[in-house]
C-alpha positions in Angstrom: -94.5 128.2 179.7 -96.4 127.4 176.5 -100.0 126.6 176.8 -101.1 123.0 176.1 -104.1 122.9 173.8 -106.3 120.0 172.7 -108.4 120.4 169.5 -111.0 117.9 168.4 -111.9 117.3 164.7 -108.4 118.6 163.7 -108.1 116.7 160.4 -109.7 119.4 158.2 -111.7 122.6 158.1 -111.7 125.0 161.1 -110.0 122.4 163.3 -107.0 121.9 160.9 -106.6 125.6 160.3 -106.8 126.4 164.0 -104.3 123.6 164.8 -101.7 125.0 162.4 -102.3 128.6 163.4 -101.8 127.9 167.1 -98.8 125.7 166.5 -97.2 128.5 164.5 -97.9 130.9 167.5 -95.7 128.6 169.7 -98.4 126.7 171.6 -98.1 123.0 172.4 -100.9 121.7 170.2 -102.6 118.2 170.4 -104.6 117.6 167.2 -107.2 114.9 167.7 -109.1 112.9 165.1 -110.4 109.5 164.3 -108.6 106.7 162.4 -105.1 108.2 162.4 -103.6 104.9 161.1 -106.2 104.7 158.3 -108.1 107.2 156.3 -106.8 110.2 158.3 -103.2 109.1 158.2 -102.2 111.6 155.5 -103.6 114.4 157.6 -101.9 113.1 160.7 -98.5 112.8 158.9 -98.8 116.3 157.6 -99.4 117.7 161.1 -96.8 115.6 162.7 -94.3 116.9 160.2 -95.0 120.4 161.6 -94.1 119.3 165.1 -97.8 118.9 166.1 -98.8 116.1 168.4 -101.6 113.9 166.8 -103.8 111.7 169.0 -106.6 109.2 168.3 -109.8 110.5 169.7 -113.4 109.8 168.6 -115.8 112.2 170.3 -118.7 109.6 169.9 -116.9 107.1 172.1 -116.5 107.7 175.9 -113.5 105.4 176.2 -111.7 106.9 173.2 -112.2 110.4 174.7 -110.8 109.4 178.0 -107.8 107.7 176.4 -107.1 110.7 174.2 -107.2 113.2 177.1 -105.0 110.8 179.2 -102.5 110.7 176.4 -102.3 114.5 176.4 -101.8 114.6 180.1 -99.2 111.8 180.1 -97.2 113.7 177.5 -97.6 117.3 178.6 -98.3 117.0 182.3 -101.1 119.6 182.0 -103.8 120.8 179.7 -104.7 124.5 179.5 -107.2 124.8 176.6 -109.9 122.6 175.1 -111.2 123.5 171.7 -114.4 121.6 170.9 -114.5 121.8 167.1 -115.5 118.3 165.9 -118.8 118.4 164.1 -120.8 117.2 161.1 -123.4 119.1 159.0 -126.7 118.3 157.5 -128.7 120.1 154.8 -132.0 119.1 153.3 -135.7 118.8 154.1 -135.8 117.9 157.7 -138.4 115.2 157.3 -136.1 113.3 154.9 -133.6 112.6 157.6 -134.2 109.5 159.7 -134.2 109.5 163.5 -131.0 107.5 163.4 -129.3 110.2 161.3 -130.4 112.9 163.8 -129.1 110.8 166.7 -125.7 110.5 164.9 -125.6 114.3 164.3 -126.3 115.0 167.9 -123.8 112.3 169.0 -121.0 114.3 167.4 -122.2 117.9 167.7 -123.7 117.8 171.2 -122.9 114.7 173.1 -119.3 114.8 171.8 -118.9 118.2 173.5 -120.2 116.8 176.8 -117.9 113.8 176.6 -114.8 115.9 176.1 -115.8 118.4 178.8 -116.3 115.6 181.3 -112.9 114.2 180.5 -111.1 117.5 180.7 -112.8 119.4 183.5 -111.4 117.4 186.4 -107.9 118.6 185.3 -109.0 122.2 184.9 -110.7 122.2 188.3 -107.6 120.7 189.9 -105.5 123.4 188.2 -108.0 126.1 189.0 -107.3 127.3 185.5 -108.3 126.4 182.0 -110.2 127.6 178.9 -113.0 125.9 176.9 -113.7 127.2 173.4 -116.8 125.7 171.9 -117.3 126.1 168.1 -121.0 126.9 167.6 -122.5 128.6 164.6 -124.7 131.6 163.7 -127.2 128.8 163.0 -127.4 128.3 166.8 -129.1 131.8 166.9 -130.8 132.2 163.6 -132.6 129.5 161.5 -132.0 128.9 157.8 -134.7 126.6 156.3 -133.3 123.2 155.4 -130.5 123.5 157.9 -132.8 123.0 160.9 -131.4 119.8 162.2 -127.8 121.1 162.1 -129.1 124.3 163.7 -130.9 122.4 166.4 -127.6 120.8 167.5 -125.9 124.3 167.5 -128.9 125.8 169.5 -128.1 123.0 172.0 -124.5 124.1 172.2 -125.6 127.7 173.0 -127.4 126.5 176.1 -124.7 124.0 177.1 -122.0 126.7 176.8 -123.9 129.3 178.8 -124.6 126.8 181.6 -121.0 125.6 181.8 -119.8 129.2 181.8 -122.0 130.1 184.8 -121.1 126.9 186.7 -117.4 127.2 186.1 -117.1 131.0 186.6 -115.7 130.8 190.2 -113.3 128.0 189.4 -110.8 129.8 187.3 -112.1 128.3 184.1 -113.2 130.4 181.1 -115.8 129.3 178.6 -116.2 131.0 175.2 -118.5 130.2 172.3 -117.3 131.0 168.8 -120.2 131.5 166.2 -118.8 131.2 162.7 -120.8 132.2 159.7 -120.6 130.6 156.3 -117.0 129.7 155.3 -115.4 127.6 152.6 -114.6 124.5 154.6 -115.4 120.9 153.7 -118.6 120.8 155.8 -120.9 120.4 152.8 -118.8 117.7 151.2 -118.9 115.7 154.4 -122.5 116.6 155.4 -125.2 114.1 156.0 -127.4 113.3 153.0 -131.1 112.5 153.5 -131.5 108.7 154.0 -135.2 108.9 153.2 -135.1 111.3 150.2 -138.3 109.9 148.7 -140.3 111.8 151.3 -139.0 115.0 149.6 -141.1 114.3 146.6 -144.2 115.4 148.5 -142.8 118.9 148.8 -142.9 119.7 145.1 -140.8 122.6 144.0 -139.7 123.3 147.6 -137.7 120.0 147.4 -135.2 121.6 144.9 -134.4 124.6 147.2 -131.8 122.9 149.5 -129.5 121.9 146.6 -129.8 125.4 145.1 -128.9 127.0 148.4 -125.8 124.8 148.7 -124.8 125.5 145.1 -125.1 129.2 145.6 -122.9 129.0 148.7 -120.3 127.0 146.9 -120.3 129.6 144.0 -119.8 132.3 146.6 -116.9 130.4 148.2 -115.2 130.1 144.8 -115.6 133.8 143.9 -113.2 136.7 144.4 -115.2 137.9 147.4 -115.2 134.6 149.3 -114.9 134.9 153.0 -111.4 134.2 154.3 -111.4 130.7 155.8 -108.6 131.7 158.2 -110.8 134.2 160.0 -112.0 131.6 162.5 -108.6 130.3 163.4 -107.3 133.9 163.9 -110.3 134.7 166.2 -109.6 131.6 168.3 -105.9 132.5 168.5 -106.9 135.9 169.9 -109.2 134.3 172.4 -106.5 131.9 173.6 -104.0 134.7 174.0 -106.4 136.8 176.2 -106.1 136.6 180.0 -108.9 135.0 182.0 -111.6 137.5 182.8 -111.2 139.5 179.7 -112.6 137.2 177.0 -116.0 137.7 175.5 -118.7 135.1 176.2 -119.5 134.9 172.5 -117.8 135.9 169.3 -119.4 136.0 165.9 -116.9 135.5 163.1 -118.0 136.5 159.6 -121.4 137.7 158.3 -123.7 138.0 161.4 -127.2 137.6 159.8 -128.5 139.3 162.9 -126.7 137.1 165.4 -124.8 140.0 167.0 -128.2 141.7 167.7 -129.6 138.5 169.2 -126.5 138.0 171.3 -126.8 141.5 172.7 -130.5 141.1 173.6 -130.0 137.7 175.1 -127.1 138.9 177.2 -129.4 141.6 178.7 -132.2 139.2 179.4 -129.8 136.6 180.9 -128.3 139.3 183.2 -131.9 140.1 184.4 -132.6 136.4 184.8 -129.5 135.7 186.9 -130.3 138.7 189.1 -133.8 137.4 189.5 -132.5 134.0 190.5 -130.1 135.6 193.0 -127.1 134.2 191.1 -125.4 137.4 189.9 -122.1 136.2 191.4 -122.0 133.5 188.6 -122.8 135.9 185.7 
């Protein structure tokens, strides 16, 4: 029986690519996004033309998440995999972003993950089977200046993923964190822009660095040696195909910038911690 898979943020970027990759592999894929009758209708129509189910789901709205998950269960009768992909970016001097902007960022990147997990896990627990794939970032392990707010949300996903993995380990539910590096998606085009940019004037020449960093990345993405944007979807497909108990807890995709080394050191420390807490059976 083909696995039933729900993907959030499937209109573009990693989500869109993963949706199409998994559908081609023969899975029953449910691509979720906001506003499928409005601005995302072209994306929804294109996916539906490929035989992919498209559902309305806004990760910032509890009721919308519950309706979306219920729609999948009503159609499929089960759900095997949740891929938490929906996210927004932010690049710039941290002080120039308002508190409201940071709240909006976390509402998607962190609270959105919690909402979908709370909606899906009762089904997974009842089935005693399921897989959660959270899309994090290398910026949840290492810090690039001017990407600190986005990184803070991904650092939160690191802790959230680890905790859920421990808590669900005896219930037949796998939890994996994918940590992509820099890839040519539309994240910069859709990223938050500072709402209080005037504060950046006090930073002098430093204020020009964020735009230069983004410009450099965009030039790299347009070059002959640009990273393959399909890498992440291929990695997720491999994770989905693996049996429970054989999957890695984390997987870096692309240039590591030291994330692999941090992952290895953190895994050793966590193992010692779980032993000290007397909870090795959850590790």
